[in-house]
N, C-alpha and C positions, 0 to 999 in steps of 0.2 A: 034312242031315237033312230029312226031309219030315214035316210035321205037319198034321193036319186038326182043325179045331174045328167042332163043331155050334153054330150061332148061333141066336139068337131074333130075331124081328121082320123077317126077310128075306122080302119080299113080292113083289118085282117086278124088272124089268130095271133100273129106276132105282136100286134098292138095290144090285144087282150091280155096276153101273157105278161107283157111289160107293165101295163097298168096294174094288173092284179098283184104282181110280185112287189112293185114299188109301194103301192098303198098298203099292202099287208105289213110292211116294215114300220108303219106309223103306229106307235104303241096304243093310242086312243081309238083306233079304228078296228072294227071287226066285221066278219062276214061280207067281204068285198065280193060283188057280183058284177061282172062286166059283160054286157050284151052287145055283140057286134051288130046284129041286125037292127036294133033300135038305137044304137050309138049311146047307150046309157051305162052309167056307173052307179051302183047302189051300195050302201054300206051302213053299218050301225055305228053310233057314236054317242057320247055323253053330253056334249055342249055345242053351241053354235061356233065356238072357237075351233073345235075339232073339224067341223065341216068346212070352215075357212082354210084350215090346213090342207084338206084334201083338194079343195078348189085350186089353191096355189100350187100344190104338188102336180096336179093335172096340167096346169098352164106351163110349168117348168119342163114337163116331159113333152109338150107340144100338143096337148089335147085340151084346149081351152073350152070352157062351157059355152053354150050357145049364146049367152048374153055377153060374152067377152070378144074382143077383137081377135081375128084369126089372120094375122099377117104372115108375110113370107117366112120370118124367123120361126114362127110357131109351126108352120107347115114343114120346114126343114127339120126342126127338132122331132116332129112326129115321125118323119122318115127314118131318122137315126134310131129312135125308140123302137120303131117297128122292126127294123133290121136286127137290132140287138135282141129283141124278143124271139125272132126267128132263129137266130144263131144259137141261143141258149136252150133250145128245145131238147 
């Protein structure tokens, strides 16, 4: 199955790199595509549980989906994730 989530706090290439690399580490997830301009994350998976894993991983990195709360902590996490993506280039 292919799923696409619209996410919050996706600002730059550092964010894209962090999201791509972290989601690619999830064994059940393939073909991760992160689009900065549309703030979307697309991926292939086998079950609804796999999609839930991705949604939770995004939230943990500070990129909640548009249907989730985007509080101060999420914004701070995304800033750190973004910076680490820029550093690891």
